[in-house]
C-alpha positions in Angstrom: 111.6 128.1 84.4 108.0 127.5 85.5 105.2 129.9 84.5 102.6 127.4 85.7 100.0 128.0 88.4 97.5 126.0 90.5 98.3 122.2 90.3 98.9 120.5 87.0 102.0 122.5 85.8 103.5 123.0 89.2 103.2 119.2 89.9 105.5 118.6 86.9 108.0 121.1 88.3 107.7 119.4 91.7 108.7 116.1 90.2 111.7 117.6 88.5 112.7 119.6 91.6 112.5 116.4 93.6 114.9 114.8 91.1 117.4 117.6 91.6 116.5 120.2 89.0 116.7 123.9 89.9 113.2 125.2 89.3 112.5 128.9 89.1 108.9 129.8 89.5 107.7 133.0 87.8 104.9 134.7 89.9 102.9 137.9 89.4 103.7 140.8 91.8 101.9 141.1 95.1 99.5 138.2 94.8 101.8 135.5 93.3 100.5 132.2 92.0 96.7 131.9 92.5 97.3 128.7 94.3 98.7 130.7 97.2 95.1 131.6 98.1 93.7 128.1 97.4 93.5 126.7 100.9 92.2 123.3 101.8 90.6 123.0 105.3 91.7 126.5 105.9 95.4 125.4 106.3 97.8 128.3 105.9 101.6 128.8 106.2 103.3 132.2 106.0 100.2 133.8 104.6 100.0 131.3 101.7 98.0 128.1 101.6 99.6 124.9 102.7 98.6 123.4 99.4 100.8 125.9 97.6 103.8 125.0 99.7 103.1 121.3 99.2 103.0 121.5 95.4 105.9 124.0 95.1 108.5 122.6 97.5 112.2 122.8 96.5 111.5 125.7 94.1 112.7 129.3 93.8 110.4 132.2 93.2 110.9 135.1 90.9 108.5 138.0 90.6 107.7 139.4 87.2 104.8 141.3 85.7 104.2 139.7 82.3 102.2 142.7 81.1 105.2 145.0 81.7 107.7 145.1 78.8 110.6 145.7 81.1 109.9 142.6 83.2 109.3 140.6 80.1 112.7 141.6 78.7 114.3 140.4 81.9 112.5 137.0 81.5 113.7 136.8 77.9 117.3 137.2 79.1 116.8 134.4 81.7 115.3 132.1 79.1 118.6 132.2 77.2 120.2 130.4 80.1 117.5 127.8 81.0 117.0 124.3 79.8 113.2 124.0 80.2 110.2 126.3 80.1 106.8 125.1 81.4 103.3 126.8 81.5 99.7 125.8 81.8 98.0 129.0 80.6 95.1 128.9 78.2 96.0 128.6 74.5 97.0 132.0 73.1 98.2 133.7 76.4 101.9 133.1 75.9 101.6 134.2 72.2 100.2 137.6 73.4 103.2 138.3 75.5 105.7 137.0 73.0 106.8 134.0 75.1 105.3 131.2 72.9 107.4 128.4 71.7 108.3 130.0 68.3 109.5 133.2 70.1 111.4 131.4 72.8 113.1 129.1 70.4 114.7 132.1 68.7 116.2 133.0 72.0 117.3 129.5 72.9 117.5 127.0 70.1 117.9 124.0 72.5 115.0 125.0 74.7 112.6 122.3 75.8 109.2 124.0 75.9 106.5 122.1 77.7 102.8 123.2 78.1 99.6 121.9 79.6 96.1 122.8 78.3 92.6 121.6 79.3 91.5 120.1 76.0 94.4 120.8 73.5 95.2 123.9 71.5 92.8 123.2 68.7 89.1 122.5 68.4 85.9 123.9 69.8 86.9 123.2 73.4 90.3 124.8 73.4 89.2 127.8 75.5 87.1 126.0 78.0 88.2 126.0 81.6 90.5 123.1 82.4 89.5 122.3 85.9 90.0 118.9 87.5 86.4 118.0 88.5 85.1 119.1 85.1 87.7 116.9 83.3 86.9 113.9 85.6 83.2 114.3 84.5 83.6 115.0 80.8 86.1 112.2 80.4 83.8 109.6 82.0 86.2 108.9 84.8 83.6 109.7 87.4 81.5 106.8 86.2 84.2 104.2 86.8 83.8 104.3 90.6 80.8 103.5 92.8 77.9 101.2 92.0 75.7 101.0 89.0 72.7 102.9 90.6 74.9 105.5 92.2 75.5 109.0 90.9 78.9 109.7 89.3 81.7 109.5 91.9 84.7 111.7 91.3 88.1 110.8 92.8 88.8 112.5 96.1 92.0 114.0 94.9 93.0 116.2 91.9 93.7 113.1 89.8 93.6 114.9 86.4 96.1 117.6 87.5 98.5 115.1 89.1 98.5 112.6 86.2 98.8 115.3 83.6 101.8 116.9 85.5 103.4 113.4 85.6 102.9 113.1 81.8 104.5 116.5 81.3 107.5 115.5 83.5 107.9 112.3 81.5 107.9 114.2 78.3 110.5 116.7 79.6 112.8 113.9 80.7 112.5 112.1 77.4 113.3 115.4 75.6 116.3 116.0 77.7 117.7 112.6 76.8 117.0 113.3 73.1 118.7 116.7 73.3 121.8 115.0 74.9 122.0 112.6 72.0 121.0 114.8 69.1 121.4 118.4 70.3 117.9 119.5 69.5 115.1 121.1 71.7 111.5 120.1 71.8 107.9 121.3 72.1 105.9 119.1 74.4 102.1 119.5 74.5 99.8 117.6 76.9 96.2 118.1 78.0 94.1 117.2 81.0 91.6 115.4 78.8 94.2 113.3 77.0 95.8 112.3 80.3 92.5 111.1 81.7 91.7 109.2 78.6 95.1 107.5 78.7 94.4 106.7 82.4 91.3 104.8 81.2 93.1 102.8 78.5 91.8 99.5 79.8 88.2 100.6 79.5 88.7 102.2 76.1 90.6 99.2 74.7 87.8 96.9 75.9 85.1 99.1 74.4 86.8 99.4 71.0 87.5 95.7 70.9 84.1 94.4 72.0 81.9 97.3 71.1 80.3 96.9 74.6 80.3 99.7 77.1 81.8 98.5 80.4 79.2 98.6 83.2 79.7 99.5 86.8 79.0 96.7 89.4 75.6 96.6 91.1 77.3 96.1 94.5 80.5 96.6 96.5 82.2 99.0 94.1 83.5 96.1 92.0 85.8 96.5 89.1 84.1 97.2 85.8 86.2 94.6 84.0 86.8 92.0 86.7 84.6 89.2 88.1 83.3 88.8 91.6 84.4 88.6 94.4 86.6 91.6 93.6 85.2 94.4 95.7 84.9 96.0 99.2 82.6 94.2 101.7 81.3 95.4 105.0 82.1 93.6 108.3 81.0 94.2 111.9 84.4 95.9 112.5 84.9 97.9 109.3 85.4 96.7 105.7 87.4 94.1 103.9 88.9 94.4 100.4 89.0 91.2 98.4 91.1 91.2 95.3 91.8 87.6 94.2 94.5 87.3 91.5 92.1 85.4 89.3 92.4 81.8 88.0 93.0 79.2 90.7 92.7 81.6 93.7 89.3 82.9 92.6 88.0 79.4 91.9 89.0 78.3 95.4 86.8 81.0 96.8 83.9 80.3 94.6 83.9 76.5 95.3 84.6 76.8 99.0 81.7 79.2 99.6 79.3 77.0 97.5 78.2 80.0 95.5 76.4 78.5 92.6 76.3 81.6 90.5 80.1 81.9 90.8 80.9 78.4 89.5 81.9 77.6 86.0 79.5 75.7 83.8 80.1 72.0 83.4 82.8 71.1 81.0 84.4 74.6 81.1 88.1 74.0 82.1 89.3 77.6 81.6 90.1 78.9 85.1 90.0 82.5 83.9 86.5 82.2 82.5 84.3 85.1 83.6 81.5 83.9 85.9 77.9 83.8 84.7 76.5 86.5 87.0 79.0 88.4 89.1 76.2 90.4 90.7 74.7 87.3 92.2 78.1 86.4 93.6 78.4 89.9 95.1 75.0 89.5 96.8 75.9 86.0 98.1 79.1 87.2 99.6 77.5 90.3 101.0 74.8 88.2 102.7 76.8 85.1 103.8 80.3 86.3 104.5 79.5 89.2 106.8 79.6 87.2 110.1 82.7 85.3 109.2 84.6 88.5 108.4 83.4 90.1 111.7 85.6 87.7 113.7 89.1 88.7 115.0 91.8 89.4 112.5 93.7 86.2 113.2 90.6 84.1 112.2 90.1 86.0 109.0 93.7 85.6 108.1 94.0 81.8 108.7 90.6 81.1 107.1 91.4 83.2 104.0 95.0 81.8 103.8 93.9 78.2 103.9 91.2 78.5 101.3 92.4 81.2 98.9 96.2 81.3 99.2 96.0 85.1 99.7 98.2 87.3 101.9 97.5 88.7 105.4 94.8 91.4 105.9 
């Protein structure tokens, strides 16, 4: 039973529905889920946004006014028969209508109760709006893309909602397995902020280990933790993405192009050694490889294959 709206909670229900679960979506009378009116590029289907249909496929809809005691009583009877309840309301909302975990558990001892919040249920931020772009910004995710001198660059999709919904679905599946083994229900709590911090575990682990803040590349949207020539480079016919697997492949590129700043220092035999100045390497490739990559695709493929051992572009 899904009380969720917009994207994060419904995306969890979507995953479960795709896996074969029967998902009953509870919607308010007349207007339904607010996502029905959240249209992208003015795309509509049956008077609801195409986005709503996309995130809620394979689900059933049940109308109930959660401010009406009669409707709430009907919901309580349904809860006795379901396996899972999900919601992404602000902390305190479900408590007000008597459908919080403690109350629901009294109706169904084996219930798996899964909820999403923006910043968790405790602390000074608990009542702040949990919106995707806001979370991308406050979590630092918007500073992982783009170049060093660029403004923050958010993802072009609702990454916080989708990842958090995936985490909720994972928790629900784990709880179902545990219930099958031990016969107990579960309370699952995830938040948009925690999901985005988990998404950045490489950067956070690096920071806490080295005490150095990872820096964005100066050029070509390079990876904050990887050496050149990892990045996206312009050609006369579009762009080419270069992602050497490190070690021997990367060294072949460096030595073939005679990029002095990319070479290892004398006596350094470690093929995974980070180059001295990856930004110089970016500039060198940007300046000297442009014409070579502007040739036809066959030339780019054979040239790259011979010198780097990489796959076809």
